[in-house]
N, CA and C atoms as an extended XYZ file, in Angstrom:
606
Properties=species:S:1:pos:R:3:atomname:S:1:resname:S:1:resid:I:1 pbc="F F F"
N        29.228      -34.722       -5.263 N   MET     1
C        29.741      -35.427       -6.418 CA  MET     1
C        29.897      -34.470       -7.580 C   MET     1
N        31.048      -34.447       -8.204 N   ASN     2
C        31.308      -33.594       -9.346 CA  ASN     2
C        31.157      -34.410      -10.620 C   ASN     2
N        30.464      -33.857      -11.619 N   ILE     3
C        30.228      -34.543      -12.873 CA  ILE     3
C        31.090      -33.911      -13.949 C   ILE     3
N        31.702      -34.741      -14.773 N   ASP     4
C        32.508      -34.249      -15.875 CA  ASP     4
C        31.598      -34.011      -17.077 C   ASP     4
N        30.975      -32.829      -17.129 N   PHE     5
C        30.068      -32.506      -18.211 CA  PHE     5
C        30.835      -32.291      -19.507 C   PHE     5
N        30.211      -32.641      -20.613 N   SER     6
C        30.796      -32.347      -21.915 CA  SER     6
C        30.667      -30.855      -22.195 C   SER     6
N        31.418      -30.385      -23.184 N   ALA     7
C        31.340      -28.968      -23.562 CA  ALA     7
C        29.926      -28.617      -24.005 C   ALA     7
N        29.272      -29.545      -24.684 N   GLN     8
C        27.903      -29.315      -25.137 CA  GLN     8
C        26.944      -29.221      -23.952 C   GLN     8
N        27.129      -30.103      -22.951 N   ASP     9
C        26.299      -30.055      -21.740 CA  ASP     9
C        26.477      -28.730      -21.010 C   ASP     9
N        27.730      -28.314      -20.858 N   ARG    10
C        28.002      -27.063      -20.146 CA  ARG    10
C        27.355      -25.881      -20.870 C   ARG    10
N        27.432      -25.878      -22.191 N   LYS    11
C        26.828      -24.787      -22.963 CA  LYS    11
C        25.321      -24.771      -22.767 C   LYS    11
N        24.699      -25.955      -22.753 N   LYS    12
C        23.257      -26.023      -22.554 CA  LYS    12
C        22.868      -25.527      -21.165 C   LYS    12
N        23.647      -25.905      -20.164 N   ILE    13
C        23.389      -25.429      -18.798 CA  ILE    13
C        23.519      -23.913      -18.732 C   ILE    13
N        24.621      -23.391      -19.267 N   GLU    14
C        24.868      -21.945      -19.210 CA  GLU    14
C        23.831      -21.166      -20.001 C   GLU    14
N        23.426      -21.680      -21.168 N   ASP    15
C        22.397      -21.012      -21.955 CA  ASP    15
C        21.069      -20.992      -21.205 C   ASP    15
N        20.759      -22.099      -20.512 N   GLY    16
C        19.523      -22.161      -19.739 CA  GLY    16
C        19.517      -21.159      -18.594 C   GLY    16
N        20.643      -21.052      -17.905 N   ILE    17
C        20.752      -20.099      -16.792 CA  ILE    17
C        20.657      -18.670      -17.310 C   ILE    17
N        21.394      -18.385      -18.386 N   ARG    18
C        21.355      -17.028      -18.950 CA  ARG    18
C        19.953      -16.665      -19.427 C   ARG    18
N        19.269      -17.621      -20.061 N   GLY    19
C        17.924      -17.349      -20.538 CA  GLY    19
C        16.961      -17.037      -19.406 C   GLY    19
N        17.050      -17.823      -18.330 N   LYS    20
C        16.160      -17.592      -17.194 CA  LYS    20
C        16.441      -16.244      -16.550 C   LYS    20
N        17.721      -15.943      -16.349 N   PHE    21
C        18.040      -14.728      -15.607 CA  PHE    21
C        17.986      -13.476      -16.471 C   PHE    21
N        17.906      -13.632      -17.778 N   ALA    22
C        17.589      -12.486      -18.637 CA  ALA    22
C        16.161      -12.023      -18.336 C   ALA    22
N        15.263      -12.989      -18.083 N   LYS    23
C        13.889      -12.653      -17.689 CA  LYS    23
C        13.859      -12.057      -16.288 C   LYS    23
N        14.661      -12.643      -15.391 N   VAL    24
C        14.712      -12.142      -14.008 CA  VAL    24
C        15.181      -10.691      -13.971 C   VAL    24
N        16.098      -10.331      -14.871 N   ALA    25
C        16.621       -8.963      -14.903 CA  ALA    25
C        15.515       -7.951      -15.142 C   ALA    25
N        14.477       -8.383      -15.873 N   VAL    26
C        13.349       -7.493      -16.140 CA  VAL    26
C        12.388       -7.488      -14.959 C   VAL    26
N        12.059       -8.703      -14.466 N   ASN    27
C        11.129       -8.812      -13.341 CA  ASN    27
C        11.196      -10.223      -12.763 C   ASN    27
N        11.664      -10.376      -11.518 N   PRO    28
C        11.785      -11.722      -10.928 CA  PRO    28
C        10.480      -12.308      -10.437 C   PRO    28
N         9.417      -11.506      -10.354 N   GLU    29
C         8.162      -11.980       -9.763 CA  GLU    29
C         7.585      -13.125      -10.582 C   GLU    29
N         7.199      -14.196       -9.895 N   GLY    30
C         6.552      -15.327      -10.539 CA  GLY    30
C         7.504      -16.361      -11.107 C   GLY    30
N         8.820      -16.110      -11.039 N   LEU    31
C         9.786      -17.043      -11.612 CA  LEU    31
C        10.416      -17.957      -10.570 C   LEU    31
N        10.084      -17.743       -9.305 N   PHE    32
C        10.692      -18.524       -8.235 CA  PHE    32
C         9.626      -18.966       -7.239 C   PHE    32
N         9.950      -20.002       -6.465 N   ARG    33
C         9.028      -20.508       -5.454 CA  ARG    33
C         9.217      -19.805       -4.120 C   ARG    33
N        10.173      -18.907       -4.045 N   TYR    34
C        10.418      -18.177       -2.806 CA  TYR    34
C        10.150      -16.701       -3.041 C   TYR    34
N         9.955      -15.921       -1.951 N   PRO    35
C         9.599      -14.512       -2.102 CA  PRO    35
C        10.697      -13.713       -2.795 C   PRO    35
N        10.275      -12.720       -3.534 N   THR    36
C        11.210      -11.823       -4.206 CA  THR    36
C        10.887      -10.390       -3.806 C   THR    36
N        11.718       -9.465       -4.283 N   GLY    37
C        11.466       -8.057       -4.026 CA  GLY    37
C        11.534       -7.703       -2.551 C   GLY    37
N        10.863       -6.616       -2.190 N   ARG    38
C        10.882       -6.154       -0.800 CA  ARG    38
C        10.299       -7.201        0.147 C   ARG    38
N         9.237       -7.874       -0.276 N   ALA    39
C         8.624       -8.888        0.591 CA  ALA    39
C         9.620       -9.986        0.923 C   ALA    39
N        10.422      -10.385       -0.056 N   GLY    40
C        11.440      -11.401        0.200 CA  GLY    40
C        12.488      -10.921        1.170 C   GLY    40
N        12.937       -9.691        1.002 N   LEU    41
C        13.954       -9.113        1.888 CA  LEU    41
C        13.441       -8.999        3.322 C   LEU    41
N        12.216       -8.541        3.465 N   GLU    42
C        11.645       -8.400        4.808 CA  GLU    42
C        11.410       -9.770        5.444 C   GLU    42
N        10.955      -10.727        4.639 N   GLY    43
C        10.729      -12.070        5.155 CA  GLY    43
C        12.009      -12.751        5.619 C   GLY    43
N        13.114      -12.412        4.960 N   LEU    44
C        14.413      -12.983        5.316 CA  LEU    44
C        15.141      -12.145        6.375 C   LEU    44
N        14.458      -11.127        6.879 N   LYS    45
C        14.945      -10.313        8.003 CA  LYS    45
C        16.226       -9.544        7.677 C   LYS    45
N        16.256       -8.953        6.494 N   TYR    46
C        17.324       -7.999        6.191 CA  TYR    46
C        17.150       -6.773        7.069 C   TYR    46
N        18.244       -6.092        7.363 N   ASP    47
C        18.232       -4.914        8.231 CA  ASP    47
C        17.295       -3.855        7.631 C   ASP    47
N        16.204       -3.508        8.314 N   PRO    48
C        15.248       -2.548        7.753 CA  PRO    48
C        15.846       -1.164        7.533 C   PRO    48
N        16.819       -0.770        8.365 N   ASP    49
C        17.439        0.548        8.190 CA  ASP    49
C        18.234        0.608        6.887 C   ASP    49
N        18.906       -0.501        6.544 N   ILE    50
C        19.661       -0.536        5.287 CA  ILE    50
C        18.702       -0.573        4.104 C   ILE    50
N        17.624       -1.333        4.212 N   LEU    51
C        16.643       -1.374        3.132 CA  LEU    51
C        16.052        0.007        2.891 C   LEU    51
N        15.842        0.744        3.968 N   GLN    52
C        15.284        2.094        3.849 CA  GLN    52
C        16.232        3.017        3.099 C   GLN    52
N        17.534        2.708        3.150 N   ALA    53
C        18.533        3.564        2.508 CA  ALA    53
C        18.684        3.269        1.015 C   ALA    53
N        18.048        2.195        0.534 N   LEU    54
C        18.186        1.810       -0.869 CA  LEU    54
C        16.898        2.119       -1.632 C   LEU    54
N        17.013        2.441       -2.919 N   PRO    55
C        15.820        2.798       -3.703 CA  PRO    55
C        14.891        1.604       -3.917 C   PRO    55
N        13.601        1.871       -3.917 N   GLU    56
C        12.604        0.816       -4.091 CA  GLU    56
C        12.787        0.089       -5.426 C   GLU    56
N        13.190        0.824       -6.450 N   SER    57
C        13.383        0.210       -7.761 CA  SER    57
C        14.476       -0.849       -7.718 C   SER    57
N        15.477       -0.659       -6.851 N   ALA    58
C        16.537       -1.660       -6.708 CA  ALA    58
C        16.045       -2.854       -5.895 C   ALA    58
N        15.294       -2.608       -4.843 N   LEU    59
C        14.800       -3.695       -3.998 CA  LEU    59
C        13.894       -4.645       -4.778 C   LEU    59
N        13.213       -4.135       -5.789 N   GLU    60
C        12.340       -4.975       -6.607 CA  GLU    60
C        13.117       -6.069       -7.341 C   GLU    60
N        14.435       -5.870       -7.505 N   SER    61
C        15.267       -6.835       -8.233 CA  SER    61
C        15.682       -8.028       -7.386 C   SER    61
N        15.386       -8.008       -6.092 N   PHE    62
C        15.879       -9.066       -5.213 CA  PHE    62
C        15.239      -10.408       -5.527 C   PHE    62
N        16.079      -11.446       -5.632 N   CYS    63
C        15.583      -12.829       -5.749 CA  CYS    63
C        16.636      -13.764       -5.167 C   CYS    63
N        16.724      -13.794       -3.851 N   GLY    64
C        17.681      -14.648       -3.159 CA  GLY    64
C        16.970      -15.705       -2.338 C   GLY    64
N        17.630      -16.832       -2.112 N   VAL    65
C        16.996      -17.920       -1.370 CA  VAL    65
C        17.151      -17.775        0.140 C   VAL    65
N        18.030      -16.890        0.566 N   GLY    66
C        18.279      -16.715        1.991 CA  GLY    66
C        19.003      -15.404        2.238 C   GLY    66
N        19.359      -15.180        3.475 N   ASN    67
C        20.028      -13.950        3.884 CA  ASN    67
C        21.461      -14.274        4.304 C   ASN    67
N        22.438      -14.082        3.419 N   PRO    68
C        23.816      -14.417        3.790 CA  PRO    68
C        24.353      -13.572        4.938 C   PRO    68
N        23.764      -12.402        5.143 N   PHE    69
C        24.234      -11.515        6.214 CA  PHE    69
C        23.834      -12.024        7.599 C   PHE    69
N        22.941      -13.011        7.648 N   SER    70
C        22.553      -13.601        8.936 CA  SER    70
C        23.640      -14.522        9.478 C   SER    70
N        24.678      -14.795        8.664 N   LEU    71
C        25.724      -15.751        9.055 CA  LEU    71
C        26.902      -15.103        9.766 C   LEU    71
N        26.926      -13.786        9.841 N   GLY    72
C        28.029      -13.109       10.516 CA  GLY    72
C        28.055      -11.636       10.172 C   GLY    72
N        28.884      -10.914       10.879 N   GLU    73
C        28.975       -9.474       10.660 CA  GLU    73
C        29.903       -9.136        9.506 C   GLU    73
N        29.585       -8.060        8.823 N   ILE    74
C        30.489       -7.452        7.855 CA  ILE    74
C        30.860       -6.088        8.413 C   ILE    74
N        32.147       -5.804        8.429 N   HIS    75
C        32.648       -4.632        9.131 CA  HIS    75
C        33.033       -3.507        8.175 C   HIS    75
N        33.104       -2.313        8.707 N   GLU    76
C        33.571       -1.168        7.923 CA  GLU    76
C        34.988       -1.424        7.412 C   GLU    76
N        35.268       -0.926        6.222 N   ARG    77
C        36.571       -1.001        5.554 CA  ARG    77
C        36.869       -2.361        4.933 C   ARG    77
N        35.974       -3.334        5.105 N   GLU    78
C        36.246       -4.646        4.525 CA  GLU    78
C        35.960       -4.655        3.023 C   GLU    78
N        36.542       -5.650        2.345 N   SER    79
C        36.291       -5.856        0.923 CA  SER    79
C        35.416       -7.097        0.773 C   SER    79
N        34.385       -6.988       -0.057 N   VAL    80
C        33.375       -8.038       -0.180 CA  VAL    80
C        33.175       -8.389       -1.649 C   VAL    80
N        33.120       -9.681       -1.933 N   LEU    81
C        32.786      -10.177       -3.262 CA  LEU    81
C        31.424      -10.854       -3.194 C   LEU    81
N        30.513      -10.464       -4.085 N   ASP    82
C        29.194      -11.074       -4.175 CA  ASP    82
C        29.154      -11.924       -5.444 C   ASP    82
N        29.129      -13.244       -5.286 N   ILE    83
C        29.117      -14.162       -6.433 CA  ILE    83
C        27.677      -14.450       -6.838 C   ILE    83
N        27.363      -14.151       -8.102 N   GLY    84
C        25.993      -14.280       -8.583 CA  GLY    84
C        25.159      -13.129       -8.066 C   GLY    84
N        25.631      -11.915       -8.338 N   CYS    85
C        25.063      -10.717       -7.707 CA  CYS    85
C        23.660      -10.382       -8.189 C   CYS    85
N        23.233      -10.963       -9.313 N   GLY    86
C        21.892      -10.652       -9.799 CA  GLY    86
C        21.718       -9.156      -10.003 C   GLY    86
N        20.601       -8.631       -9.516 N   GLY    87
C        20.315       -7.208       -9.656 CA  GLY    87
C        21.091       -6.312       -8.715 C   GLY    87
N        21.983       -6.904       -7.907 N   GLY    88
C        22.902       -6.103       -7.103 CA  GLY    88
C        22.447       -5.742       -5.707 C   GLY    88
N        21.314       -6.274       -5.262 N   VAL    89
C        20.782       -5.859       -3.955 CA  VAL    89
C        21.723       -6.236       -2.821 C   VAL    89
N        22.169       -7.500       -2.771 N   ASP    90
C        23.069       -7.912       -1.694 CA  ASP    90
C        24.377       -7.124       -1.731 C   ASP    90
N        24.889       -6.867       -2.926 N   ALA    91
C        26.131       -6.095       -3.043 CA  ALA    91
C        25.937       -4.683       -2.497 C   ALA    91
N        24.786       -4.089       -2.760 N   MET    92
C        24.532       -2.740       -2.259 CA  MET    92
C        24.314       -2.737       -0.747 C   MET    92
N        23.669       -3.779       -0.233 N   VAL    93
C        23.546       -3.912        1.224 CA  VAL    93
C        24.937       -3.988        1.850 C   VAL    93
N        25.812       -4.805        1.263 N   ALA    94
C        27.184       -4.925        1.765 CA  ALA    94
C        27.929       -3.602        1.657 C   ALA    94
N        27.680       -2.853        0.584 N   ALA    95
C        28.358       -1.560        0.395 CA  ALA    95
C        27.989       -0.574        1.490 C   ALA    95
N        26.735       -0.619        1.935 N   VAL    96
C        26.335        0.228        3.066 CA  VAL    96
C        27.082       -0.214        4.328 C   VAL    96
N        27.215       -1.524        4.516 N   MET    97
C        27.861       -2.046        5.724 CA  MET    97
C        29.345       -1.696        5.792 C   MET    97
N        30.062       -1.797        4.668 N   VAL    98
C        31.516       -1.576        4.711 CA  VAL    98
C        31.877       -0.107        4.698 C   VAL    98
N        30.942        0.762        4.318 N   GLY    99
C        31.202        2.190        4.325 CA  GLY    99
C        32.103        2.630        3.177 C   GLY    99
N        32.360        3.924        3.139 N   ALA   100
C        33.090        4.519        2.021 CA  ALA   100
C        34.513        3.997        1.902 C   ALA   100
N        35.103        3.538        3.006 N   ALA   101
C        36.479        3.041        2.973 CA  ALA   101
C        36.558        1.574        2.569 C   ALA   101
N        35.431        0.908        2.449 N   GLY   102
C        35.417       -0.482        2.014 CA  GLY   102
C        35.131       -0.580        0.528 C   GLY   102
N        35.085       -1.817        0.024 N   LYS   103
C        34.745       -2.007       -1.388 CA  LYS   103
C        33.924       -3.272       -1.549 C   LYS   103
N        33.043       -3.255       -2.538 N   VAL   104
C        32.214       -4.408       -2.865 CA  VAL   104
C        32.224       -4.588       -4.377 C   VAL   104
N        32.445       -5.824       -4.800 N   VAL   105
C        32.365       -6.149       -6.221 CA  VAL   105
C        31.365       -7.281       -6.388 C   VAL   105
N        30.420       -7.098       -7.290 N   GLY   106
C        29.471       -8.142       -7.616 CA  GLY   106
C        29.781       -8.727       -8.974 C   GLY   106
N        29.721      -10.048       -9.092 N   VAL   107
C        29.929      -10.704      -10.389 CA  VAL   107
C        28.715      -11.563      -10.716 C   VAL   107
N        28.408      -11.643      -12.005 N   ASP   108
C        27.317      -12.487      -12.461 CA  ASP   108
C        27.628      -12.945      -13.877 C   ASP   108
N        27.223      -14.169      -14.233 N   MET   109
C        27.501      -14.691      -15.565 CA  MET   109
C        26.533      -14.149      -16.615 C   MET   109
N        25.445      -13.514      -16.163 N   SER   110
C        24.445      -12.968      -17.072 CA  SER   110
C        24.704      -11.489      -17.312 C   SER   110
N        24.949      -11.108      -18.563 N   SER   111
C        25.198       -9.699      -18.871 CA  SER   111
C        23.976       -8.841      -18.563 C   SER   111
N        22.763       -9.437      -18.732 N   GLU   112
C        21.548       -8.685      -18.427 CA  GLU   112
C        21.460       -8.361      -16.944 C   GLU   112
N        21.863       -9.321      -16.083 N   MET   113
C        21.830       -9.058      -14.645 CA  MET   113
C        22.868       -8.018      -14.251 C   MET   113
N        24.053       -8.084      -14.857 N   VAL   114
C        25.087       -7.079      -14.564 CA  VAL   114
C        24.591       -5.696      -14.976 C   VAL   114
N        23.950       -5.606      -16.125 N   ASP   115
C        23.406       -4.315      -16.566 CA  ASP   115
C        22.355       -3.808      -15.592 C   ASP   115
N        21.501       -4.725      -15.115 N   ARG   116
C        20.462       -4.324      -14.157 CA  ARG   116
C        21.093       -3.869      -12.845 C   ARG   116
N        22.125       -4.583      -12.395 N   ALA   117
C        22.804       -4.199      -11.157 CA  ALA   117
C        23.432       -2.805      -11.288 C   ALA   117
N        24.067       -2.552      -12.419 N   ARG   118
C        24.676       -1.228      -12.633 CA  ARG   118
C        23.615       -0.131      -12.688 C   ARG   118
N        22.484       -0.448      -13.305 N   GLN   119
C        21.398        0.519      -13.353 CA  GLN   119
C        20.877        0.799      -11.948 C   GLN   119
N        20.662       -0.267      -11.161 N   ASN   120
C        20.198       -0.088       -9.782 CA  ASN   120
C        21.193        0.728       -8.969 C   ASN   120
N        22.483        0.451       -9.161 N   LEU   121
C        23.514        1.200       -8.431 CA  LEU   121
C        23.473        2.679       -8.776 C   LEU   121
N        23.135        2.991      -10.027 N   SER   122
C        23.109        4.392      -10.452 CA  SER   122
C        22.024        5.192       -9.742 C   SER   122
N        21.040        4.511       -9.143 N   TYR   123
C        19.980        5.192       -8.407 CA  TYR   123
C        20.401        5.526       -6.976 C   TYR   123
N        21.599        5.094       -6.582 N   THR   124
C        22.094        5.335       -5.220 CA  THR   124
C        23.257        6.327       -5.242 C   THR   124
N        23.729        6.663       -4.065 N   ASN   125
C        24.929        7.501       -3.935 CA  ASN   125
C        26.159        6.664       -3.591 C   ASN   125
N        26.067        5.346       -3.686 N   LEU   126
C        27.172        4.473       -3.320 CA  LEU   126
C        28.292        4.550       -4.356 C   LEU   126
N        29.502        4.824       -3.887 N   LYS   127
C        30.671        4.924       -4.764 CA  LYS   127
C        31.646        3.767       -4.550 C   LYS   127
N        31.327        2.867       -3.637 N   ASN   128
C        32.253        1.800       -3.254 CA  ASN   128
C        31.838        0.431       -3.776 C   ASN   128
N        30.924        0.401       -4.745 N   ALA   129
C        30.457       -0.863       -5.318 CA  ALA   129
C        30.610       -0.831       -6.831 C   ALA   129
N        30.867       -2.010       -7.403 N   SER   130
C        30.967       -2.140       -8.857 CA  SER   130
C        30.528       -3.542       -9.245 C   SER   130
N        30.285       -3.746      -10.548 N   PHE   131
C        29.778       -5.023      -11.033 CA  PHE   131
C        30.512       -5.440      -12.295 C   PHE   131
N        30.749       -6.770      -12.410 N   ARG   132
C        31.468       -7.324      -13.553 CA  ARG   132
C        30.807       -8.612      -14.009 C   ARG   132
N        30.864       -8.866      -15.300 N   GLU   133
C        30.388      -10.139      -15.827 CA  GLU   133
C        31.491      -11.178      -15.668 C   GLU   133
N        31.177      -12.281      -14.992 N   SER   134
C        32.188      -13.307      -14.735 CA  SER   134
C        31.527      -14.582      -14.249 C   SER   134
N        32.165      -15.703      -14.545 N   SER   135
C        31.750      -16.992      -13.999 CA  SER   135
C        32.405      -17.201      -12.646 C   SER   135
N        31.691      -17.850      -11.742 N   ALA   136
C        32.254      -18.174      -10.430 CA  ALA   136
C        33.405      -19.156      -10.539 C   ALA   136
N        33.466      -19.888      -11.643 N   GLU   137
C        34.512      -20.893      -11.829 CA  GLU   137
C        35.832      -20.283      -12.302 C   GLU   137
N        35.805      -19.009      -12.651 N   ASP   138
C        37.015      -18.347      -13.149 CA  ASP   138
C        36.961      -16.878      -12.753 C   ASP   138
N        37.221      -16.595      -11.493 N   LEU   139
C        37.081      -15.244      -10.965 CA  LEU   139
C        38.254      -14.353      -11.407 C   LEU   139
N        37.971      -13.162      -11.918 N   PRO   140
C        39.017      -12.288      -12.457 CA  PRO   140
C        39.670      -11.393      -11.402 C   PRO   140
N        40.127      -12.006      -10.301 N   PHE   141
C        40.700      -11.243       -9.198 CA  PHE   141
C        41.984      -11.902       -8.718 C   PHE   141
N        42.889      -11.110       -8.150 N   PRO   142
C        44.128      -11.692       -7.625 CA  PRO   142
C        43.879      -12.509       -6.369 C   PRO   142
N        44.878      -13.268       -5.962 N   ASP   143
C        44.791      -14.064       -4.743 CA  ASP   143
C        44.594      -13.157       -3.530 C   ASP   143
N        43.835      -13.647       -2.570 N   GLU   144
C        43.677      -12.991       -1.259 CA  GLU   144
C        43.239      -11.534       -1.398 C   GLU   144
N        42.202      -11.312       -2.198 N   ASP   145
C        41.744       -9.951       -2.501 CA  ASP   145
C        40.573       -9.504       -1.636 C   ASP   145
N        39.817      -10.450       -1.029 N   PHE   146
C        38.585      -10.099       -0.334 CA  PHE   146
C        38.569      -10.631        1.100 C   PHE   146
N        37.960       -9.825        1.983 N   ASP   147
C        37.754      -10.264        3.359 CA  ASP   147
C        36.568      -11.216        3.466 C   ASP   147
N        35.541      -10.972        2.645 N   VAL   148
C        34.296      -11.732        2.733 CA  VAL   148
C        33.805      -12.058        1.322 C   VAL   148
N        33.318      -13.279        1.142 N   VAL   149
C        32.614      -13.662       -0.082 CA  VAL   149
C        31.194      -14.024        0.308 C   VAL   149
N        30.216      -13.403       -0.360 N   ILE   150
C        28.809      -13.722       -0.102 CA  ILE   150
C        28.188      -14.313       -1.372 C   ILE   150
N        27.135      -15.077       -1.181 N   SER   151
C        26.432      -15.664       -2.315 CA  SER   151
C        25.065      -16.135       -1.848 C   SER   151
N        24.066      -16.008       -2.744 N   SER   152
C        22.713      -16.443       -2.387 CA  SER   152
C        22.051      -17.105       -3.593 C   SER   152
N        21.794      -18.403       -3.468 N   GLY   153
C        21.070      -19.123       -4.496 CA  GLY   153
C        21.817      -19.290       -5.795 C   GLY   153
N        23.141      -19.402       -5.730 N   VAL   154
C        23.948      -19.434       -6.945 CA  VAL   154
C        24.722      -20.741       -7.093 C   VAL   154
N        25.319      -21.220       -6.018 N   PHE   155
C        26.192      -22.398       -6.140 CA  PHE   155
C        25.432      -23.645       -6.587 C   PHE   155
N        24.142      -23.716       -6.319 N   ASN   156
C        23.363      -24.860       -6.798 CA  ASN   156
C        23.304      -24.892       -8.323 C   ASN   156
N        23.535      -23.758       -8.985 N   LEU   157
C        23.476      -23.669      -10.443 CA  LEU   157
C        24.824      -23.905      -11.120 C   LEU   157
N        25.905      -23.873      -10.356 N   ILE   158
C        27.247      -23.958      -10.937 CA  ILE   158
C        27.567      -25.407      -11.296 C   ILE   158
N        27.956      -25.677      -12.548 N   PRO   159
C        28.279      -27.060      -12.930 CA  PRO   159
C        29.456      -27.644      -12.151 C   PRO   159
N        30.559      -26.904      -12.060 N   ASP   160
C        31.751      -27.405      -11.371 CA  ASP   160
C        31.887      -26.681      -10.037 C   ASP   160
N        31.182      -27.181       -9.038 N   LYS   161
C        31.147      -26.532       -7.733 CA  LYS   161
C        32.508      -26.565       -7.041 C   LYS   161
N        33.254      -27.641       -7.222 N   LEU   162
C        34.571      -27.744       -6.601 CA  LEU   162
C        35.506      -26.669       -7.145 C   LEU   162
N        35.475      -26.466       -8.456 N   LYS   163
C        36.319      -25.434       -9.056 CA  LYS   163
C        35.929      -24.048       -8.551 C   LYS   163
N        34.626      -23.813       -8.433 N   ALA   164
C        34.156      -22.522       -7.944 CA  ALA   164
C        34.590      -22.290       -6.498 C   ALA   164
N        34.500      -23.331       -5.663 N   LEU   165
C        34.927      -23.179       -4.271 CA  LEU   165
C        36.432      -22.942       -4.169 C   LEU   165
N        37.192      -23.600       -5.024 N   ARG   166
C        38.634      -23.336       -5.043 CA  ARG   166
C        38.910      -21.877       -5.381 C   ARG   166
N        38.137      -21.332       -6.311 N   GLU   167
C        38.293      -19.925       -6.675 CA  GLU   167
C        37.936      -19.012       -5.498 C   GLU   167
N        36.865      -19.384       -4.788 N   VAL   168
C        36.483      -18.600       -3.603 CA  VAL   168
C        37.624      -18.557       -2.597 C   VAL   168
N        38.194      -19.712       -2.296 N   PHE   169
C        39.270      -19.760       -1.304 CA  PHE   169
C        40.530      -19.063       -1.815 C   PHE   169
N        40.738      -19.089       -3.117 N   ARG   170
C        41.913      -18.412       -3.690 CA  ARG   170
C        41.824      -16.899       -3.508 C   ARG   170
N        40.645      -16.326       -3.736 N   VAL   171
C        40.528      -14.864       -3.702 CA  VAL   171
C        40.229      -14.331       -2.307 C   VAL   171
N        40.016      -15.233       -1.336 N   THR   172
C        39.710      -14.805        0.033 CA  THR   172
C        40.987      -14.691        0.855 C   THR   172
N        41.085      -13.624        1.627 N   LYS   173
C        42.249      -13.405        2.486 CA  LYS   173
C        42.302      -14.462        3.590 C   LYS   173
N        43.483      -14.746        4.121 N   PRO   174
C        43.570      -15.650        5.277 CA  PRO   174
C        42.678      -15.138        6.412 C   PRO   174
N        41.889      -16.010        6.970 N   GLY   175
C        40.971      -15.599        8.025 CA  GLY   175
C        39.682      -14.996        7.499 C   GLY   175
N        39.520      -14.945        6.168 N   GLY   176
C        38.305      -14.400        5.574 CA  GLY   176
C        37.123      -15.330        5.750 C   GLY   176
N        35.952      -14.887        5.306 N   ARG   177
C        34.723      -15.650        5.530 CA  ARG   177
C        33.957      -15.852        4.225 C   ARG   177
N        33.328      -17.013        4.118 N   LEU   178
C        32.368      -17.308        3.065 CA  LEU   178
C        30.997      -17.383        3.718 C   LEU   178
N        30.091      -16.515        3.290 N   MET   179
C        28.741      -16.445        3.849 CA  MET   179
C        27.754      -16.749        2.719 C   MET   179
N        27.242      -17.969        2.705 N   MET   180
C        26.464      -18.456        1.573 CA  MET   180
C        25.092      -18.962        2.000 C   MET   180
N        24.078      -18.545        1.257 N   ALA   181
C        22.735      -19.106        1.398 CA  ALA   181
C        22.410      -19.807        0.090 C   ALA   181
N        21.849      -21.016        0.167 N   ASP   182
C        21.588      -21.734       -1.075 CA  ASP   182
C        20.513      -22.786       -0.888 C   ASP   182
N        20.153      -23.419       -1.993 N   GLN   183
C        19.194      -24.510       -1.994 CA  GLN   183
C        19.938      -25.841       -2.040 C   GLN   183
N        19.378      -26.831       -1.351 N   VAL   184
C        19.973      -28.163       -1.330 CA  VAL   184
C        18.889      -29.174       -1.702 C   VAL   184
N        19.199      -30.067       -2.628 N   LEU   185
C        18.254      -31.100       -3.029 CA  LEU   185
C        18.138      -32.144       -1.924 C   LEU   185
N        16.915      -32.412       -1.503 N   THR   186
C        16.694      -33.435       -0.477 CA  THR   186
C        16.026      -34.689       -1.045 C   THR   186
N        15.535      -34.600       -2.287 N   GLY   187
C        14.896      -35.754       -2.900 CA  GLY   187
C        15.862      -36.542       -3.759 C   GLY   187
N        15.310      -37.301       -4.676 N   HIS   188
C        16.101      -38.173       -5.539 CA  HIS   188
C        16.734      -37.370       -6.669 C   HIS   188
N        18.003      -37.584       -6.911 N   LEU   189
C        18.700      -36.945       -8.017 CA  LEU   189
C        18.663      -37.885       -9.221 C   LEU   189
N        18.135      -37.412      -10.369 N   PRO   190
C        18.066      -38.299      -11.543 CA  PRO   190
C        19.450      -38.827      -11.933 C   PRO   190
N        19.529      -40.109      -12.211 N   GLU   191
C        20.799      -40.694      -12.626 CA  GLU   191
C        21.142      -40.342      -14.065 C   GLU   191
N        20.124      -40.060      -14.880 N   ASP   192
C        20.329      -39.717      -16.281 CA  ASP   192
C        20.925      -38.312      -16.392 C   ASP   192
N        22.143      -38.212      -16.901 N   ILE   193
C        22.832      -36.922      -17.003 CA  ILE   193
C        22.056      -35.969      -17.894 C   ILE   193
N        21.499      -36.472      -18.988 N   LYS   194
C        20.743      -35.615      -19.907 CA  LYS   194
C        19.560      -34.975      -19.191 C   LYS   194
N        18.877      -35.740      -18.356 N   ALA   195
C        17.734      -35.204      -17.610 CA  ALA   195
C        18.187      -34.098      -16.666 C   ALA   195
N        19.337      -34.276      -16.051 N   ARG   196
C        19.875      -33.231      -15.152 CA  ARG   196
C        20.181      -31.968      -15.935 C   ARG   196
N        20.838      -32.127      -17.072 N   VAL   197
C        21.221      -30.967      -17.890 CA  VAL   197
C        19.970      -30.229      -18.363 C   VAL   197
N        18.967      -30.985      -18.822 N   ASP   198
C        17.759      -30.373      -19.367 CA  ASP   198
C        16.984      -29.568      -18.329 C   ASP   198
N        17.089      -29.960      -17.066 N   THR   199
C        16.309      -29.281      -16.013 CA  THR   199
C        17.194      -28.439      -15.086 C   THR   199
N        18.437      -28.231      -15.443 N   TRP   200
C        19.396      -27.596      -14.538 CA  TRP   200
C        18.931      -26.238      -14.027 C   TRP   200
N        18.485      -25.368      -14.904 N   ALA   201
C        18.148      -23.995      -14.505 CA  ALA   201
C        16.803      -23.888      -13.814 C   ALA   201
N        16.065      -24.994      -13.699 N   ARG   202
C        14.754      -24.940      -13.048 CA  ARG   202
C        14.873      -25.030      -11.548 C   ARG   202
């Protein structure tokens, strides 16, 4: 179900998300109910050889709800978009997978997370990855630009999920793949819109 949020509601949601992830950019530990950092990556069965190739300081930034790479292969020379890239760990994992002839772009709505991702990238020798500040609802890319779109723990936070999915399909090449890990509410959803807005980023 898509909700027609007011401009004020959307601003409150976005401010809440930015505020939370400004803290995450410094240190994600203790801010989530799921594992973060190297322990989270190992628990989610990320490829240990790829983790070994990335700096420990970058792995500490990981805070994903699942492993999108468990949903299918990413091949050399492919182009990958990481929506809600956070500290850039998944984007850097993808950059190792696609090799020097491929490309990976990570986007995040939080400028602090983009800065952290760029800093983490600077600790590596990867030249095929980059990061941009952007909302998933308005992706700054041409049509059919990516072979694969990955995302972890982000779409649950997006106010207009339908618009974001339309953007994903717009920028994905024919035959491309969406590999997404996320959280799904299984309990009761509050009917009060204000209550939803107030607790959105939690």
